[in-house]
C-alpha positions as CSV (number, residue, x, y, z in Angstrom):
1,M,45.4,45.5,132.3
2,G,45.3,42.6,133.8
3,I,42.3,39.4,133.5
4,Q,39.0,39.9,134.9
5,N,38.7,38.2,138.5
6,T,35.6,36.4,139.2
7,T,34.4,33.9,142.2
8,K,33.0,30.9,140.7
9,E,29.6,31.7,141.8
10,Q,29.6,35.0,140.0
11,D,31.6,32.6,136.6
12,N,27.4,30.5,136.7
13,K,25.7,33.4,136.5
14,L,27.2,35.3,134.2
15,K,27.9,31.8,132.3
16,K,23.3,31.3,132.9
17,E,23.8,34.9,131.5
18,A,25.5,34.5,128.5
19,Q,23.6,31.8,127.9
20,A,20.8,33.6,127.4
21,L,22.2,36.4,124.5
22,K,22.4,35.9,121.2
23,P,26.3,36.2,119.2
24,L,26.4,40.2,118.8
25,I,30.1,39.4,116.7
26,Q,30.8,37.3,113.7
27,I,34.7,36.7,113.1
28,G,34.8,35.3,109.9
29,K,37.7,34.5,106.9
30,H,39.3,38.1,107.5
31,G,40.0,37.8,110.9
32,L,41.0,39.1,114.5
33,T,41.7,43.0,112.2
34,P,42.0,45.8,114.7
35,N,38.8,47.3,113.5
36,L,37.0,43.9,115.5
37,I,39.0,44.2,118.2
38,E,38.0,47.8,118.9
39,Q,34.2,46.5,117.7
40,V,34.5,44.0,120.7
41,N,35.6,46.3,122.7
42,R,33.2,48.3,122.7
43,L,30.2,46.1,123.1
44,L,32.5,45.4,126.4
45,K,32.7,48.9,128.0
46,K,29.1,49.2,127.2
47,R,27.3,45.5,127.7
48,K,29.9,43.6,130.0
49,L,28.8,39.9,128.8
50,V,29.2,39.7,124.4
51,K,28.9,37.0,122.9
52,V,31.2,35.9,119.9
53,K,30.8,33.5,117.2
54,F,33.6,32.2,115.0
55,L,32.2,31.5,111.6
56,K,33.6,28.1,109.3
57,S,35.7,30.7,107.3
58,F,37.7,31.3,110.3
59,L,38.5,27.9,111.4
60,G,39.5,26.7,108.4
61,D,42.9,28.9,108.4
62,H,42.9,29.1,112.2
63,D,42.6,27.6,116.2
64,K,39.0,29.0,117.9
65,K,40.8,28.7,121.2
66,E,44.2,30.5,120.0
67,A,41.8,33.5,119.3
68,A,38.9,33.4,122.0
69,T,42.1,33.5,124.2
70,K,44.6,35.9,122.0
71,L,40.5,37.8,121.4
72,A,40.3,38.1,125.2
73,E,43.7,39.3,125.7
74,V,43.8,42.4,123.3
75,T,40.4,43.5,124.7
76,D,41.6,42.5,128.3
77,S,38.2,40.3,129.3
78,K,38.2,37.0,130.3
79,I,36.3,34.4,128.5
80,I,33.6,33.4,130.9
81,Y,32.1,30.0,128.4
82,A,33.5,28.9,125.1
83,T,31.6,26.2,123.6
84,G,31.0,24.7,119.2
85,F,31.8,28.1,117.7
86,V,30.8,30.4,120.8
87,V,32.8,31.9,123.0
88,A,32.2,34.8,126.1
89,L,33.8,37.2,127.0
90,Y,32.6,39.7,130.1
91,K,34.9,43.2,131.3
92,R,34.0,44.6,134.4
């Protein structure tokens, strides 16, 4: 395991790709459950680049920056960008 290493050029390309995607996962009041983490892992394995949206019900009790960082850690992926309620994760 380790953080995914990418160049600045690759990051910019991935960011453009991610902006065109729709969020495939929505994280609500139940937070980062093992089931949700497994689902994100499956999508990352299949697609490599996944967009995740944090719902307001989740953000009431949690910090989205901490949650995004933890999600990237447990899925062994890299945060390509985070804006508003959305974060894009990349895994080689």
